[in-house]
Residue, then its C-alpha position, 0 to 999 in steps of 0.5 A: m468269054e470263058s467257054i464255048g457255052s458263054l460264046i453261044e450265049a453271047f450270040g443270043g443262044v443256040t438258035k441265033f448261033g445256029r443261024a450264024i453257022g447254018k446249023r440246027c439247035e441240036h447241033v449247037g447244043s452238041m458243040r456246047a456240051r462237047g466244049s468245042i466248035p469244029s474249025r470249019y465254022w470259025l470263019d463264018l462265026v468271025e464274019s457274022v460278028r462284023g459290025r456287032e459289039l461282040g468281038l471275035s477272032l480266030d485266035d479267040l476261037a482257038r483259045l476257047n476250043a483249047n480251054g474245053r479240052p484236056s491238055l495232052e501230056i506226052t512222056n517217055v516217048e522213044a523213037p522207033i529204031 
């Protein structure tokens, strides 16, 4: 999986993904558009794939969520006096 969108599709689409986390399709669509899944759903997602061909770990979710966001670059930061 390369993105949050590909994860949602691997679940079978927004409806099945939404069932796995107890949310409506609109909410899942927002996650896909945003490119991130709030961490409060991660454990439910990992649990929902147990025994399925789709392997998913907390590390996978962290990586996918990080890929959807621009990296933060901090330069020239001075400590307060």
